[in-house]
C-alpha positions as CSV (number, residue, x, y, z in Angstrom):
1,X,-0.2,0.3,0.2
2,X,2.6,2.5,0.4
3,X,4.5,1.5,-2.7
4,X,1.3,2.5,-4.9
5,X,1.0,5.6,-2.8
6,X,4.6,6.3,-3.3
7,X,3.9,5.8,-7.1
8,X,0.9,7.7,-7.3
9,X,2.6,11.0,-5.8
10,X,5.5,10.0,-8.1
11,X,2.6,10.2,-10.6
12,X,0.6,13.5,-9.4
13,X,4.3,15.6,-9.5
14,X,4.9,14.7,-12.7
15,X,1.8,15.0,-15.0
16,X,1.6,18.4,-13.0
17,X,4.8,19.4,-14.2
18,X,3.7,18.4,-18.0
19,X,0.6,20.0,-17.2
20,X,2.8,23.6,-16.5
21,X,4.8,23.4,-19.3
22,X,2.4,22.9,-21.5
23,X,0.4,26.0,-20.9
24,X,3.9,27.9,-20.4
25,X,4.2,26.5,-24.5
26,X,1.0,27.9,-24.9
27,X,1.3,31.0,-23.7
28,X,5.0,31.6,-25.6
29,X,3.3,30.3,-28.7
30,X,0.5,32.8,-28.6
31,X,2.6,35.4,-27.4
32,X,5.0,34.7,-30.8
33,X,1.8,34.9,-33.4
34,X,0.6,38.3,-31.7
35,X,4.2,39.8,-32.2
36,X,4.2,38.4,-35.8
37,X,0.6,39.6,-36.3
38,X,0.8,43.4,-34.7
39,X,2.9,44.6,-37.7
40,X,0.1,44.2,-39.8
41,X,-1.1,47.2,-41.5
42,X,-5.0,48.0,-42.0
43,X,-4.3,47.6,-45.3
44,X,-3.1,44.1,-45.5
45,X,-5.7,43.0,-42.6
46,X,-8.4,43.6,-45.3
47,X,-6.3,42.4,-48.1
48,X,-6.6,38.8,-45.2
49,X,-10.2,39.7,-45.2
50,X,-10.9,40.2,-49.0
51,X,-9.3,37.0,-50.0
52,X,-11.5,35.0,-47.0
53,X,-14.8,37.3,-48.4
54,X,-14.9,38.2,-44.5
55,X,-16.0,42.0,-44.6
56,X,-14.0,44.1,-41.8
57,X,-16.4,44.4,-39.3
58,X,-17.2,48.0,-37.4
59,X,-18.4,48.4,-33.8
60,X,-21.3,50.9,-33.2
61,X,-20.9,53.3,-30.4
62,X,-24.4,54.2,-30.8
63,X,-26.3,53.0,-27.7
64,X,-29.6,51.3,-28.8
65,X,-32.9,53.3,-28.1
66,X,-34.9,52.1,-25.6
67,X,-38.2,50.8,-26.3
68,X,-40.8,53.6,-27.6
69,X,-43.5,54.5,-24.5
70,X,-46.7,55.8,-26.6
71,X,-49.2,54.9,-23.8
72,X,-48.6,58.4,-22.0
73,X,-49.5,60.7,-25.8
74,X,-52.8,58.1,-26.1
75,X,-53.9,58.8,-22.5
76,X,-53.5,62.8,-23.1
77,X,-54.8,62.8,-26.6
78,X,-57.9,61.0,-26.5
79,X,-60.4,63.0,-24.3
80,X,-58.8,66.4,-27.1
81,X,-60.1,64.8,-30.0
82,X,-63.8,64.5,-31.4
83,X,-66.1,63.2,-33.3
84,X,-67.8,64.7,-35.7
85,X,-71.0,63.8,-37.9
86,X,-72.6,66.4,-40.3
87,X,-75.8,66.7,-41.9
88,X,-76.0,68.0,-45.2
89,X,-79.7,68.7,-46.7
90,X,-79.5,68.4,-50.6
91,X,-82.7,70.2,-52.5
92,X,-83.6,69.9,-56.1
93,X,-84.8,73.3,-57.7
94,X,-87.5,71.7,-59.6
95,X,-89.5,74.6,-58.7
96,X,-87.3,77.5,-59.0
97,X,-88.1,78.0,-62.6
98,X,-91.8,78.2,-61.9
99,X,-91.7,80.2,-58.9
100,X,-88.8,82.7,-59.7
101,X,-88.7,85.9,-57.6
102,X,-92.3,85.0,-56.2
103,X,-90.8,82.6,-53.9
104,X,-90.3,84.7,-50.8
105,X,-94.2,85.1,-51.1
106,X,-95.2,81.8,-50.2
107,X,-95.4,80.6,-47.0
108,X,-95.2,77.3,-47.7
109,X,-92.6,77.0,-50.7
110,X,-92.5,73.6,-51.7
111,X,-88.8,71.9,-52.1
112,X,-87.7,68.5,-52.2
113,X,-85.0,67.6,-50.3
114,X,-82.8,64.5,-48.8
115,X,-80.9,64.5,-45.9
116,X,-77.0,62.8,-45.8
117,X,-75.3,62.0,-43.1
118,X,-71.2,61.9,-42.8
119,X,-68.6,61.6,-40.7
120,X,-64.5,62.8,-39.6
121,X,-62.6,63.9,-36.6
122,X,-61.8,67.0,-35.1
123,X,-59.2,68.3,-32.3
124,X,-60.0,70.4,-29.3
125,X,-57.4,73.4,-29.2
126,X,-58.7,75.2,-26.5
127,X,-60.9,74.6,-22.9
128,X,-62.8,77.5,-24.3
129,X,-64.2,74.9,-27.0
130,X,-62.7,75.5,-30.6
131,X,-62.0,72.6,-32.2
132,X,-59.7,72.5,-35.8
133,X,-61.0,70.3,-38.4
134,X,-60.3,69.8,-42.1
135,X,-62.6,72.0,-44.6
136,X,-63.7,68.9,-46.7
137,X,-65.6,67.5,-43.3
138,X,-67.8,69.9,-42.8
139,X,-67.9,72.0,-46.0
140,X,-71.2,72.3,-47.2
141,X,-73.0,71.0,-43.6
142,X,-76.6,72.5,-42.7
143,X,-75.5,70.7,-39.2
144,X,-72.4,70.1,-36.9
145,X,-72.9,67.3,-34.0
146,X,-69.6,66.9,-31.9
147,X,-69.7,64.2,-29.2
148,X,-67.0,64.0,-27.1
149,X,-65.1,61.0,-25.8
150,X,-66.7,60.9,-22.6
151,X,-70.1,60.5,-25.1
152,X,-71.5,63.6,-24.0
153,X,-72.9,65.8,-27.6
154,X,-73.8,69.5,-28.5
155,X,-74.0,71.2,-31.9
156,X,-70.5,73.3,-33.2
157,X,-70.4,76.5,-35.5
158,X,-68.3,77.2,-37.9
159,X,-65.4,80.3,-37.0
160,X,-64.1,80.4,-40.6
161,X,-62.7,77.7,-43.7
162,X,-59.1,78.1,-45.4
163,X,-60.1,75.5,-48.7
164,X,-56.5,76.4,-49.9
165,X,-55.1,74.6,-47.0
166,X,-58.2,71.8,-46.7
167,X,-58.4,73.4,-42.6
168,X,-61.5,74.6,-40.7
169,X,-62.4,76.1,-37.2
170,X,-65.3,75.1,-35.3
171,X,-66.8,76.2,-31.8
172,X,-69.1,74.3,-29.0
173,X,-70.0,76.8,-26.7
174,X,-68.2,74.5,-23.7
175,X,-65.8,75.3,-20.8
176,X,-63.0,73.7,-19.1
177,X,-62.4,70.9,-22.1
178,X,-59.1,68.9,-22.1
179,X,-57.4,69.9,-25.4
180,X,-53.8,69.6,-27.2
181,X,-50.9,71.5,-27.5
182,X,-49.3,72.5,-30.7
183,X,-46.2,71.4,-31.1
184,X,-43.1,72.5,-34.1
185,X,-43.6,69.8,-37.3
186,X,-40.6,72.0,-38.5
187,X,-38.3,70.0,-36.2
188,X,-40.1,66.5,-36.7
189,X,-37.7,64.3,-38.0
190,X,-38.6,61.3,-40.2
191,X,-38.2,57.9,-38.7
192,X,-40.1,59.5,-35.8
193,X,-42.8,57.7,-34.1
194,X,-46.1,59.3,-33.8
195,X,-50.0,58.3,-33.3
196,X,-52.8,59.1,-35.1
197,X,-56.3,60.0,-33.3
198,X,-59.4,59.6,-34.6
199,X,-62.5,58.4,-35.8
200,X,-62.2,55.8,-38.6
201,X,-65.9,54.0,-40.3
202,X,-67.2,56.0,-37.1
203,X,-65.4,53.6,-34.3
204,X,-64.8,56.4,-31.7
205,X,-61.3,57.1,-30.0
206,X,-59.3,55.1,-31.9
207,X,-55.5,55.0,-32.1
208,X,-53.0,54.0,-34.1
209,X,-48.9,53.9,-34.4
210,X,-46.7,54.7,-37.0
211,X,-43.6,56.2,-37.9
212,X,-42.9,59.9,-40.1
213,X,-42.0,58.6,-43.7
214,X,-41.3,62.0,-45.1
215,X,-42.2,65.6,-44.8
216,X,-43.4,68.1,-47.3
217,X,-45.1,66.0,-49.8
218,X,-47.2,67.2,-52.4
219,X,-50.1,64.8,-53.3
220,X,-52.2,67.4,-55.9
221,X,-55.4,66.4,-53.7
222,X,-56.1,70.0,-53.0
223,X,-56.4,71.1,-56.6
224,X,-56.5,75.2,-57.4
225,X,-53.2,77.0,-57.8
226,X,-53.6,78.9,-54.3
227,X,-54.0,75.4,-52.4
228,X,-50.9,74.6,-49.9
229,X,-49.9,71.4,-50.3
230,X,-46.9,70.2,-47.6
231,X,-47.9,67.3,-45.9
232,X,-45.7,64.8,-43.3
233,X,-46.6,61.8,-44.6
234,X,-46.4,58.4,-41.9
235,X,-47.6,54.8,-42.1
236,X,-49.8,54.9,-39.1
237,X,-53.4,53.5,-40.5
238,X,-55.7,56.6,-41.1
239,X,-59.3,55.7,-43.0
240,X,-62.3,57.1,-43.7
241,X,-63.9,59.4,-40.8
242,X,-59.8,60.3,-39.3
243,X,-59.9,63.2,-41.3
244,X,-59.2,66.1,-38.8
245,X,-58.3,63.7,-36.2
246,X,-55.0,64.5,-34.6
247,X,-51.6,63.3,-35.1
248,X,-49.2,64.0,-32.1
249,X,-45.9,62.8,-31.5
250,X,-44.2,60.5,-28.3
251,X,-45.1,63.2,-25.8
252,X,-48.8,64.2,-26.7
253,X,-48.2,67.3,-28.6
254,X,-50.0,67.8,-31.9
255,X,-47.8,68.0,-34.8
256,X,-50.0,67.5,-37.5
257,X,-54.2,67.1,-38.7
258,X,-55.0,63.9,-40.7
259,X,-56.1,64.8,-44.0
260,X,-56.1,62.2,-46.7
261,X,-55.0,58.8,-47.7
262,X,-53.1,57.5,-50.8
263,X,-54.9,54.4,-51.7
264,X,-56.8,52.7,-54.9
265,X,-59.7,51.6,-53.0
266,X,-60.8,54.1,-51.1
267,X,-59.0,52.5,-47.6
268,X,-55.6,52.4,-45.8
269,X,-53.3,51.0,-47.6
270,X,-49.8,52.0,-46.1
271,X,-49.5,56.0,-46.5
272,X,-51.8,58.4,-44.8
273,X,-51.0,62.5,-44.4
274,X,-51.4,65.3,-42.2
275,X,-51.5,69.0,-42.7
276,X,-48.2,70.3,-40.1
277,X,-49.2,71.9,-37.4
278,X,-47.9,75.3,-37.8
279,X,-49.7,75.8,-41.1
280,X,-52.3,74.9,-39.1
281,X,-51.4,77.4,-35.9
282,X,-51.0,80.0,-38.8
283,X,-54.4,79.4,-40.1
284,X,-56.0,79.5,-36.4
285,X,-54.9,82.8,-35.5
286,X,-55.4,84.2,-39.0
287,X,-59.4,84.0,-38.5
288,X,-59.5,84.2,-35.2
289,X,-57.8,87.7,-35.5
290,X,-59.2,88.5,-39.5
291,X,-61.8,86.1,-40.4
292,X,-59.8,84.1,-43.4
293,X,-56.5,83.1,-43.7
294,X,-53.1,86.0,-44.6
295,X,-51.0,84.5,-47.6
296,X,-48.1,86.0,-48.1
297,X,-45.7,85.4,-51.5
298,X,-42.3,85.8,-52.2
299,X,-43.8,87.0,-56.1
300,X,-41.6,84.0,-57.6
301,X,-42.5,81.3,-60.4
302,X,-40.0,78.4,-59.4
303,X,-39.3,74.6,-60.5
304,X,-38.2,72.1,-58.9
305,X,-34.7,70.6,-59.8
306,X,-34.0,67.0,-60.8
307,X,-30.9,65.4,-62.5
308,X,-32.0,66.1,-66.3
309,X,-32.9,69.7,-65.2
310,X,-29.4,70.3,-63.6
311,X,-27.7,68.7,-66.4
312,X,-29.8,70.7,-69.1
313,X,-28.9,73.8,-67.0
314,X,-25.3,73.0,-66.4
315,X,-25.8,73.0,-62.4
316,X,-23.6,71.6,-60.3
317,X,-26.2,69.4,-58.2
318,X,-29.7,69.1,-57.7
319,X,-29.7,71.7,-54.4
320,X,-32.2,74.1,-53.9
321,X,-35.1,75.0,-56.2
322,X,-34.8,77.5,-59.9
323,X,-36.3,80.5,-59.5
324,X,-37.9,80.5,-63.5
325,X,-39.0,83.9,-63.2
326,X,-39.6,86.9,-61.0
327,X,-42.6,88.9,-60.3
328,X,-42.2,92.9,-60.8
329,X,-42.8,94.9,-58.2
330,X,-42.9,91.8,-55.3
331,X,-41.0,91.0,-52.0
332,X,-38.6,88.7,-54.0
333,X,-37.8,91.1,-57.1
334,X,-37.6,94.3,-54.6
335,X,-35.2,92.7,-52.8
336,X,-33.3,91.9,-55.9
337,X,-33.5,88.4,-56.4
338,X,-33.4,87.7,-60.3
339,X,-34.5,84.9,-62.4
340,X,-31.9,82.0,-62.4
341,X,-31.3,81.8,-58.5
342,X,-31.7,78.3,-56.9
343,X,-33.3,79.1,-53.6
344,X,-31.2,77.1,-50.8
345,X,-33.3,77.7,-47.8
346,X,-35.8,80.0,-45.9
347,X,-35.0,81.3,-42.5
348,X,-32.0,78.5,-42.3
349,X,-34.6,75.8,-43.6
350,X,-33.6,73.9,-46.7
351,X,-36.0,74.2,-49.6
352,X,-35.4,71.8,-52.4
353,X,-38.9,71.1,-53.7
354,X,-42.1,73.7,-54.7
355,X,-44.1,71.8,-51.8
356,X,-41.7,72.4,-48.9
357,X,-41.1,76.1,-50.0
358,X,-44.9,76.6,-49.7
359,X,-45.4,74.9,-46.7
360,X,-42.3,77.0,-44.8
361,X,-44.2,80.4,-47.1
362,X,-47.5,79.6,-45.3
363,X,-46.3,80.0,-41.8
364,X,-45.9,83.7,-42.3
365,X,-48.2,87.3,-42.7
366,X,-48.2,89.9,-45.4
367,X,-45.2,92.4,-44.2
368,X,-42.8,89.6,-42.2
369,X,-39.4,89.7,-43.7
370,X,-37.8,86.5,-44.5
371,X,-34.1,85.7,-45.1
372,X,-33.8,83.9,-48.9
373,X,-30.3,82.2,-49.3
374,X,-29.7,81.9,-53.1
375,X,-26.8,80.7,-54.6
376,X,-26.0,82.6,-57.9
377,X,-23.0,82.0,-60.2
378,X,-21.4,79.5,-58.0
379,X,-21.2,82.4,-54.9
380,X,-24.3,82.3,-52.1
381,X,-26.5,84.8,-51.4
382,X,-28.6,86.2,-48.6
383,X,-31.6,88.0,-49.3
384,X,-33.9,89.4,-46.7
385,X,-37.8,89.7,-48.9
386,X,-40.7,91.0,-47.6
387,X,-43.8,89.4,-48.3
388,X,-46.7,90.5,-49.6
389,X,-50.1,89.6,-50.4
390,X,-51.9,88.7,-54.2
391,X,-52.9,92.7,-54.0
392,X,-49.4,93.8,-54.0
393,X,-49.1,95.5,-50.3
394,X,-48.7,94.1,-46.7
395,X,-51.9,95.3,-45.9
396,X,-54.5,92.1,-43.8
397,X,-57.2,91.7,-45.8
398,X,-60.2,91.3,-43.5
399,X,-63.2,89.1,-44.5
400,X,-65.2,91.9,-43.8
401,X,-63.4,93.9,-46.5
402,X,-64.5,94.3,-49.9
403,X,-62.4,93.7,-52.7
404,X,-62.7,94.8,-56.6
405,X,-62.0,92.2,-59.5
406,X,-61.5,93.8,-62.8
407,X,-62.4,90.8,-65.1
408,X,-66.1,90.2,-63.4
409,X,-66.1,94.5,-62.8
410,X,-67.4,93.7,-59.8
411,X,-66.8,94.7,-56.1
412,X,-67.3,92.0,-53.9
413,X,-67.6,91.0,-50.3
414,X,-67.6,87.8,-48.2
415,X,-71.2,86.5,-47.7
416,X,-72.4,87.2,-43.8
417,X,-72.8,83.8,-41.4
418,X,-76.3,84.8,-40.9
419,X,-77.1,85.1,-44.7
420,X,-75.5,81.8,-44.9
421,X,-77.6,80.4,-43.0
422,X,-80.7,81.6,-44.2
423,X,-79.7,80.7,-47.7
424,X,-78.9,77.7,-46.6
425,X,-75.0,77.2,-48.4
426,X,-71.9,77.2,-47.1
427,X,-69.9,79.9,-49.0
428,X,-69.6,82.6,-51.2
429,X,-68.7,86.0,-52.4
430,X,-72.1,89.2,-52.3
431,X,-71.7,91.7,-55.4
432,X,-71.7,95.0,-53.8
433,X,-71.2,96.6,-56.8
434,X,-70.9,96.4,-60.9
435,X,-68.9,98.8,-62.7
436,X,-69.0,96.9,-66.2
437,X,-67.5,93.5,-67.1
438,X,-69.0,90.4,-67.7
439,X,-71.6,90.3,-65.2
440,X,-72.6,93.4,-65.8
441,X,-73.2,92.7,-69.6
442,X,-74.6,89.4,-68.8
443,X,-77.7,90.7,-66.8
444,X,-76.7,89.9,-63.1
445,X,-77.4,92.4,-60.5
446,X,-76.3,93.8,-57.4
447,X,-77.2,91.3,-54.5
448,X,-76.3,88.3,-56.5
449,X,-73.9,86.2,-54.7
450,X,-71.2,84.0,-56.5
451,X,-70.7,80.4,-55.1
452,X,-68.6,78.7,-57.5
453,X,-66.7,79.5,-60.5
454,X,-65.2,76.4,-63.1
455,X,-66.3,74.0,-60.0
456,X,-64.1,75.3,-57.2
457,X,-66.5,77.2,-54.5
458,X,-65.4,80.8,-53.6
459,X,-65.3,82.2,-50.1
460,X,-62.2,84.8,-50.8
461,X,-60.0,87.0,-53.2
462,X,-57.8,83.9,-53.2
463,X,-60.5,81.1,-53.8
464,X,-62.0,83.7,-56.3
465,X,-58.4,84.1,-57.9
466,X,-57.4,80.3,-58.5
467,X,-60.9,79.4,-59.9
468,X,-61.0,82.2,-62.5
469,X,-57.1,81.0,-63.3
470,X,-58.9,77.4,-63.8
471,X,-60.5,78.9,-66.9
472,X,-60.6,76.4,-70.0
473,X,-61.5,77.2,-73.3
474,X,-62.0,80.5,-72.7
475,X,-65.6,79.7,-70.5
476,X,-66.2,81.1,-67.3
477,X,-68.7,78.6,-65.4
478,X,-70.1,80.4,-62.9
479,X,-73.1,79.6,-59.7
480,X,-74.9,81.7,-57.6
481,X,-77.8,82.1,-55.8
482,X,-80.0,85.7,-55.4
483,X,-81.3,86.9,-52.0
484,X,-85.0,85.4,-52.5
485,X,-82.9,81.6,-52.9
486,X,-83.2,81.1,-56.8
487,X,-80.2,79.3,-57.4
488,X,-78.6,80.0,-61.0
489,X,-75.7,79.1,-63.3
490,X,-74.1,81.2,-66.1
491,X,-71.2,80.5,-68.7
492,X,-69.7,83.5,-70.3
493,X,-66.8,83.5,-73.0
494,X,-63.9,85.2,-72.8
């Protein structure tokens, strides 16, 4: 037994020495290998990687973002978004030709009518009941009903509309309402998480999530040359009934008003579009202060720059937008901007498309001075441009003000809300005086209200000019109503 123990001990000592020797040998070999490879340059390493078809690995210093929590934004938004139901009474004029101007003498004037109901959404923006929605949600409505998130119902009145941006401001007689605060849509980033809150398919209080897919998107949905389309594009699910609802960021700030979807079927297919809140805030403030939107203009005709255009005009790159012409006596003309200049930015915000330029300028009133950065002859220059209105002045235009149109030969004024209700119309320009022109020659008299020109509803000087600009084949088609309620249509050859 003692011999066996001695032998075992000897073997253990020998085994331990051999193990230690192996460890030392391994360390030595590794050190030698490391020393031999430490002198390799990055070029040599890349060659080794290339030869083995293994790309070099680059470690990122960026820390992965934590999961986005959207519950706070959803909770904050739900009570501030309302369901809107509009009732539209469609009337037929089959008796107008028979009774004509004698209609006002009949207590029971015969009339055929059908009632239509439409749905949408709206966003409460003040505790005393002001609500923003899309113009197309309430356009032509005879009755507007509001349902809050707690199921209370009330009626709303129209304060003002701006068809050029598809926005409308309505109001309910309520106090201490929950409301959303405005964010800054210029600061919204592509890839940022957002929530769409509204009432799709008449389903109250629905929240969907997505990211910002693009900015300053023009989808040519509003029509008219004075329309402003600079949408925020998202992939948040939006459907019928979401129109006028809220697009909010992760902290519950309003960054847009949902307005449209891109679809071949009429339902959501991947992309939705919202009006940036900076434009919304501008329109709302104008309607409250002046009764209509104040629109500032640079006074330039511009063209987007693509690769073909850049090559044809010997431009170095496709940055900015090309000034095709400058309107005389406009703000741009007075500041010194000329044809051929390339606009790079407005007040430091880059402009690479017509829609981005319109979206930026739409945030300012006539009389505002903006800094326009341009490039001319490969030199970058700044110009301070005073924006003007379409009349070429810096004065604000109120809805109570009248204006003269040379082509029509008429002094026109926006119709009062009381008269709109009385005549069951949603918009119109009333003729105050006639001084020659095509209206006077056709027999139209003072007091006639123009509601539509060339298929476009008119409610302001901007609307009127846009509609007249859409004249085709030198034919102007005009619709309107007389103070006694008789509706008529006219066609004029220019």
